[in-house]
C-alpha positions in Angstrom: 88.3 11.7 51.2 91.8 13.7 51.2 93.2 11.3 54.2 92.1 8.0 52.2 93.8 9.4 49.1 97.1 10.2 50.8 97.0 6.5 52.3 96.6 5.3 48.9 99.3 6.9 47.3 101.9 6.6 50.0 100.7 2.7 49.4 101.8 2.9 45.9 105.2 4.4 46.2 105.5 1.5 49.1 104.9 -1.2 46.3 107.0 0.9 43.5 109.7 0.8 45.9 109.3 -2.7 46.8 109.1 -4.0 43.2 112.4 -1.8 42.2 114.9 -3.7 44.5 117.3 -5.5 43.0 119.1 -8.2 44.8 122.7 -9.6 43.7 123.2 -13.4 45.4 126.6 -13.2 44.5 127.7 -10.0 46.3 125.3 -10.0 49.2 124.4 -6.4 48.0 121.0 -4.7 47.9 121.0 -2.0 45.0 118.0 0.6 45.0 117.9 2.8 41.6 118.7 6.4 41.9 115.0 7.6 41.5 114.1 5.6 43.6 116.3 6.4 46.3 115.1 10.1 46.1 111.5 9.4 46.2 112.3 7.4 49.8 114.3 10.6 50.7 111.5 13.3 50.0 109.0 10.7 51.2 110.5 10.4 54.7 111.7 14.2 54.8 107.8 14.8 54.3 106.6 12.6 57.0 108.8 13.0 59.8 109.5 16.9 59.5 108.6 18.9 62.8 105.9 21.6 62.1 107.4 25.5 62.2 107.1 27.4 65.8 105.3 29.7 64.4 102.4 27.1 63.5 102.8 24.9 66.3 102.7 27.8 69.1 100.3 30.4 67.4 98.8 32.1 69.5 100.3 30.3 72.9 101.8 32.4 75.8 105.1 33.1 75.8 105.3 31.3 79.4 104.7 28.5 77.5 108.3 28.5 75.4 111.0 26.9 77.2 114.7 26.8 75.9 114.2 23.2 75.5 111.9 23.6 73.1 113.5 26.4 71.1 116.5 23.7 70.9 113.9 21.8 68.5 114.1 24.6 65.6 117.0 26.8 63.8 118.3 29.6 65.8 117.3 31.8 63.0 114.0 30.3 63.0 113.1 30.6 66.9 114.4 34.4 66.7 112.1 34.9 63.8 109.3 33.9 65.8 110.5 35.6 69.4 111.2 38.9 67.2 107.4 38.7 65.7 106.1 38.0 69.0 108.1 40.7 70.7 106.7 43.2 67.8 103.1 42.1 68.3 103.5 42.8 72.6 104.7 46.4 71.6 108.2 45.1 73.2 109.9 45.2 70.0 109.4 48.3 67.3 108.2 46.9 64.2 111.1 49.7 62.6 113.6 48.0 64.3 112.1 44.0 63.9 115.0 43.2 61.6 117.7 44.7 62.7 117.1 43.2 66.3 116.3 39.6 64.8 120.2 39.6 63.0 121.7 40.5 65.7 120.4 38.4 68.1 121.3 35.7 65.1 124.9 36.3 65.1 125.3 36.0 69.1 125.3 32.7 70.6 122.5 31.1 72.2 120.8 34.7 71.0 117.0 32.8 70.7 117.6 31.6 74.7 118.5 35.5 75.6 115.8 36.7 73.5 113.6 34.6 75.3 114.5 35.2 78.5 114.4 38.9 77.7 110.4 38.9 76.5 109.9 37.0 79.5 111.3 39.8 81.8 109.1 43.4 81.7 112.1 45.0 82.7 114.1 43.7 79.7 114.2 45.8 76.5 115.5 44.0 73.7 117.2 46.6 72.3 119.2 47.4 75.7 120.3 43.7 76.2 121.7 44.4 73.1 123.8 47.6 73.5 124.6 45.7 76.6 126.0 42.6 74.9 127.7 44.2 72.3 129.4 46.7 74.8 130.9 44.0 76.8 132.4 42.2 73.3 134.1 45.7 72.4 135.3 46.2 76.1 136.3 42.3 76.7 137.2 40.9 73.1 133.9 38.5 73.2 130.1 37.6 74.2 129.3 37.2 77.5 128.4 33.4 78.2 124.7 33.1 77.8 123.6 32.7 81.1 125.6 36.1 81.8 123.8 37.4 78.8 120.6 36.6 80.3 121.8 38.4 83.7 122.8 41.8 82.3 120.2 42.3 80.1 117.6 42.5 82.5 119.7 44.4 85.0 121.4 47.5 85.5 124.0 46.2 88.2 125.1 43.1 86.7 126.1 44.9 83.9 128.2 47.4 85.1 129.9 44.8 87.4 130.5 42.5 84.3 132.3 45.5 82.5 135.1 45.6 85.3 135.2 41.9 85.9 134.5 39.7 83.0 135.5 36.3 83.9 133.1 36.2 86.7 131.0 33.6 87.1 127.0 34.0 87.5 127.8 32.7 91.2 130.3 35.2 91.8 128.1 37.9 90.0 125.5 37.5 92.3 128.0 37.5 95.5 129.4 40.5 94.4 125.7 42.3 93.8 124.5 41.4 97.5 127.7 43.3 98.4 126.2 46.2 96.7 123.3 46.0 98.2 125.1 45.2 101.9 126.7 48.5 101.5 123.7 50.9 100.3 122.0 49.1 103.4 124.6 50.4 105.4 123.8 53.7 103.9 120.0 53.7 105.5 121.3 53.0 109.1 124.5 54.5 109.5 123.8 58.0 110.1 120.4 57.3 112.0 122.0 56.9 115.7 123.1 52.8 114.8 126.3 52.0 115.2 127.1 48.6 112.7 129.8 45.8 114.6 131.2 42.9 112.9 129.0 40.0 112.2 130.7 38.3 109.9 132.5 34.5 110.7 134.6 33.7 107.4 131.5 34.2 104.5 128.9 33.5 106.6 127.1 35.8 109.5 124.7 38.6 110.1 125.1 41.2 106.7 123.8 43.7 108.9 124.3 43.4 113.0 123.5 47.2 114.0 123.3 48.5 117.5 122.5 51.5 119.9 124.8 51.7 123.4 123.6 53.9 126.1 125.5 56.3 128.1 127.4 53.4 129.9 128.1 52.1 126.5 126.2 48.3 126.8 123.9 47.7 124.1 120.9 49.0 124.5 119.3 48.1 121.4 119.9 45.6 118.5 119.2 45.4 114.7 120.4 42.3 113.0 119.8 42.8 109.5 119.8 40.7 105.7 120.8 42.1 102.5 119.3 40.8 99.3 119.7 41.8 95.7 117.2 41.2 93.2 115.1 38.1 93.6 117.1 36.3 96.1 115.5 34.7 99.3 116.2 33.8 102.9 118.2 30.6 102.8 117.5 27.2 105.0 120.8 26.1 106.5 122.1 22.3 106.5 120.7 22.1 109.9 117.2 22.8 108.7 116.8 26.3 110.5 116.2 29.4 107.9 117.8 32.8 107.5 117.0 35.1 110.7 115.5 32.2 113.0 116.2 32.0 116.7 117.9 28.9 116.1 120.3 30.5 113.4 120.6 33.5 115.1 121.8 32.1 118.1 124.3 29.9 116.3 125.8 32.7 114.4 125.7 35.3 117.6 128.0 31.9 119.6 130.7 31.7 116.9 131.3 35.8 117.2 131.3 35.3 120.8 133.8 32.6 120.3 135.6 35.0 117.7 135.8 38.0 119.9 136.0 36.6 123.8 136.8 40.0 125.2 134.0 42.1 123.1 131.1 41.8 125.6 128.8 43.3 123.0 128.7 40.2 121.7 127.0 38.7 124.5 124.7 41.2 125.4 123.1 41.0 121.8 123.0 37.4 122.8 121.0 37.9 125.7 118.3 40.2 123.6 118.4 37.6 121.1 117.3 35.5 123.7 114.7 37.6 125.4 113.4 38.4 121.9 113.9 42.3 121.9 115.8 41.8 118.9 114.4 44.1 115.3 114.7 42.1 112.4 114.7 43.4 109.0 115.5 42.5 105.4 116.4 45.2 103.4 116.0 44.6 99.2 117.7 46.2 95.9 117.3 46.2 92.5 118.9 48.1 89.6 116.9 48.5 86.4 116.6 51.8 83.5 119.3 53.5 86.1 116.6 53.6 89.1 117.5 51.9 92.5 114.3 50.4 93.9 114.5 49.5 97.3 112.6 48.0 100.6 112.8 47.3 104.2 110.2 44.2 105.5 110.1 43.3 109.4 111.2 39.6 109.9 109.3 37.8 112.7 111.3 34.7 113.7 110.3 31.7 115.4 112.6 29.0 116.5 113.8 27.2 112.9 111.8 29.9 110.6 110.8 33.0 109.4 107.9 35.3 108.3 107.9 38.1 106.8 105.7 41.5 106.8 105.4 45.2 105.6 106.5 47.9 108.5 103.8 49.9 109.4 103.4 53.5 111.0 106.5 54.3 113.3 108.3 51.4 111.9 108.8 52.8 108.6 112.4 54.2 108.2 113.4 56.5 105.2 113.5 54.0 102.3 109.7 52.9 102.9 109.1 56.4 102.1 106.8 56.7 98.3 109.5 59.4 97.5 112.4 56.6 98.4 111.6 53.6 96.8 112.6 54.6 93.5 115.6 56.5 92.9 117.0 58.0 90.0 120.9 57.4 89.9 121.1 60.5 87.9 119.4 62.5 89.8 118.9 62.0 92.7 116.8 64.4 95.1 117.7 65.8 98.6 120.7 64.3 101.2 119.0 61.0 101.8 119.0 60.2 98.0 122.2 61.6 97.2 124.1 59.6 99.9 122.3 56.3 98.9 123.4 56.9 94.9 126.9 57.4 96.6 126.7 54.4 98.5 125.6 52.4 95.5 128.6 54.2 93.1 131.5 53.6 95.6 131.2 50.0 95.6 130.7 49.2 91.9 
């Protein structure tokens, strides 16, 4: 009944508009009375208005909300919607909702930053605001939206940008990777392994460790790849995955060419060919003043790899339960203190 009445009302309005048009043949101009024009504008606005975000996505998971969806609405409406969802999810204290909402509204692309923060369980909206404000106070401007999202959820990214504000997202990730490599070194250089040069330009082995016999020959080889955060092993242009046999042989051949008088690299190549090499991947993440680390085993095939957990005697100190998460402000024992020192000095 209501739908029929609405159609009838729209029809009457259309007829009224049509009859109210006045046409001047001499000037070829169509005149529309102001009152009718206002009716047309109001009718069009009602007909084509976008449903409110809170109505359209009421009860929907935040996983379904994307920046593209938010772009259809005013930033303030998106932020109100997200702040309300944050309160309901226990991510934003109800007493801070208005303050957080206003602050995100004042930040460029604040709605996108808040969305990504709420989607990441490690990100705290209040802490994200604190970091972006500190960045602005240090450098005189807010970080770019992409950098803002990175520092909002990650301690290391935040600390690096405070020192170097002009880093692009790619450069920031490379810097973080270099920090992870330094901390990785701390795990092995005091446990009988020696590190030799494994880089060729900007490519190569992140960690090439050896143990020598009493005659100075390589008796054990370990090839390590360090990754920060969620970074993954990559495929090269020839289709081989990092740490695969094909990839490893290509890198060791480049090192032999670079250091033709160093016998270690030829001995390492012999170990790779025979399969007498330990392949490992080291992962590091810094969140909430804690270092999260793990070491896993890589099993290489010709062009690919598989990753598995270390068992029993294969484990390193980094795999012990008490060392998987280390408090940066209160490290325990010499091992944790050495790791935190390596982390701090690499910043």
